[in-house]
N, C-alpha and C positions, 0 to 999 in steps of 0.2 A: 648474609652480612661483612664479613671478611672481602669476597670479593666488592660488593657497593661500597666500603671506602679503600682501598683498592683502586677502582676504577674514576675513584673521586680526586685520588692521590694521582693516580697518570693522568687525568685532564688540567688538574692544578700545574702539572711540572709542563704540559704542552702550552697551556697559556700564557704561564711566564715565561718559555725558551720563543714564544713569538714576540713578545711582549720587548723582549729584549733582546732578538735578535732579526726580527721580521719587520717591527717596524721600526725604524732609527727617527730619533728627536727630530730628524728634518726635513723626515717626509712628515711626521707627524704633522709641524708645522704648517708643512704646503698645502696639509690634507685642508683643513680649517683655511688658512688664508685662503684657499679656493674655493672654498664652500657654496660660496652665493653669490659666483659669476654672471651665473645662467639669468641673475635676476638684478643685472646692472651695475650690482653692490661690489664693494669688495672689502676684504677684516685682513688688516694688519696686524700684527703681533711683534712685540717687543720686551725681549727677558723672557722667552720660552725656553722653556726646561721641566726635560718626561722625568716623571717621578717613579718610585719601585716596582708600585703593582696597577699598572692601568692607569694612575695620577699625574698629574702635569701643572706645571702652576706657568702663569705669564704676569709680567708689572705693569702689562697693557694690552688690552685689544681693541681696536678700535673699528667704529663702522665707517666707511666711504660713499658717499657716492659720486664719480667723478674726481674732485680732489676734493670735496668738501668734506669737513667731516660732519655727521648726523647722530653720533655716538661715543663715549669715550670711556671704557671702564677698567678701572683701577686695581690692584692683588688682587685675580684671577686666577680662582683654585677647582679644577676640577676634578673627577673623574670616567674615564670611559666604560661600558659596558661590554668585557673581554667576550662574550655569545657574542655576540653582532658581527665583531671583525671574520669569526666563522662563517655567517650570514652574510656576509660580504656588502658588510654599511656598518657605518659607526651612528652610534647612540652614545652622548656625552649629557655631564650633568655639571654644571655651573654656577660658581655663588664668587660677589666682587663688591668695589666698591664705586659709587657713581655717584660726584658732586654730592660730596657731603651722604650717600644713601645707602641704602643697599640696592644688590638686583642681582636674581638667583633663574635657574632658567635649564631648559632642557633641548635638548638638537637632536636631531634623528636624518643622521645624512644616507639616500641614497642613491647612487648617478642618477640627475636628473629630477630628482623628487628629496624636497626637502619636510621635515618639519619642527616647527620652535612653537617652545611656549615660554615668554619671558618675564619673567615679577619684576617690579622697579617698585619702592618703598623710598620716602622720605629724601627726595635729592631736590637738589638747588636746582632751582628753574634756569637760573641764571649764568650758569654752567654745563647748558645743553645747546651746543652750539642749534639742534634740530629745529628746536622751538624760537629761538631769537633769528634765524631763516623764516619762520613762517611767521614771526611778527610778535609772536610773547616775548618780546622786551623788558625787560625788569628782572620783578624776584619772585619770588613762591616757593612752596612745599610741591613736588607732585607724585603721587604714588599712582600705580595701571598694570595694564596687562598688556599683551599681545601675544596673540596668539595666532600662526601662520602655518600654511599648508599648501606648497607648490606653488601655486600665483594667488591665492586668496589667502582672505586673513580677515583678523578685528581686532580693534583697538580700543581700549578702555580705560580711562584717565580721570584727574581729577587734580587740581591746582588750590591749595588751601595759601592762606597769610597771603593772597597778591598782592603785589604793587609795581603793573605793569607802567612803559611808558605811555601815551599817545602815540598813534601808527597813521602814517599815510597809507593811502591804496588808491593808487591812479591820482592822485591830485584831494579826496577827498580825506579827510580828516576823521577818524573815528577814534572817540573817548575812551580806550580799554585804562584809562589811568583810576576811569572812577568802579570798578569791577573787580574784586577781594577773593571771587571765588570760582574756581570752572569745573563744570565738569564734562566727558564729552565720550563718543563711543560713535567711531568710523568702523566700515567695511574696507577692505580692500581686493579690487576684482584685476587680475593683470595693472596695469599702467594707469585703475581709476581707483582713486579712492573718493568714493563718497558722504560725507557726513548723515549717519544714522539720525544723533542726535547733537546739544551742542547747547551749551548755557554758561551765562555769566551772570554771576550775582554781586551786587555793590549794597549800599546803605541807599533802599528808598530806590534803586533801580534794578533793572530786567531784563536781559538780552538772550537771543536763539540766533544761532547762525546755522546757516542750511546751503546746499545744493553739492556742487563736486569740483577736485579736485583732478586734473586729468594729465597725460601723458606729460611731465617738460616740467613739470611742478605749475599748468597753469590752474587760479586758481577764479571759479565762476557761482561767487559766491552771495546770498543775501543776508543782513543784519538787520533783525529788529528792534530796536531797542524802547522799554517801556517803564520810564518814570513813573512811580506813583506822589500827593500830594506828601507823602515824609523827605522826599529827598531834597537835600539841603545842598547840594552838591553849588558848585560853581554856577552864572546863569550860561558865562561864556560857551560852556559848553556845547547850550541847543542852538548858540547864533552858527558855530561851526556847520552845525546839520537842520538846519532849518528849513533849507532847501528839499528834504527830505521827510518832512512830516506828512504826514497819511491824514491825521484827527490828532485831536488834544489828548496828549501822552501816546506816543505813537507813534514812531517811525520806522523807514522804511529805507538803509540803503547800501547798495547794492556792491559787492568787492571782487572788482577784477583786477587782479596785480598776477605776479609770476614767484612762488615761492625764491629764496635765493640759495640754493641748492642745486 
């Protein structure tokens, strides 16, 4: 038993020494900021500080594509698994604030390979640049999860209490303002995002979205809009999309555009 305790004590000293001497603060910051460059993404940190024992904090961590901001997380606190450093990889967990909500996650970084699991709860849609770039400008409460491994992943999310603005895609005005909740699931494979399921609901109206988003943010989607007899919205909505009426109570709108990021 004494030998086990002594070995544990020595291991703790070694790990603490590695953290203090071998892993300087600027090295940790650079490692995190460069972790996603192989995927055409970039991480920027502000106010990054290394803690006493494999802990760290950052005033802000921002995920960018080119020069456009996708997600910004404030008041980030995290911890690195010290044993993974000995195995020549980096595993860290974190939590922070995002647009009035909370975000938490776990990241496993190995040269050329990445595993990411991120969870978001009760974030405000209007403060998330990625969503406005995709056409969902307005207000709402977002919750979801994002799982990513190497170059493939899965995104599941829901938006409640939504108040979107109308959106024009290639000259076609889509009445997003009549929908008050959204639920979606997407898969990511390389540069291709495939919509597995995507539904929008309002009072007396329902819609489905399907299709793909290819490299460069090029959207090739189809939106099916289905109002029922209980819909009491303004009639002008259907005058805008009358050319896409397939049958009474059923409209099919092609959405071919580019996400602005």
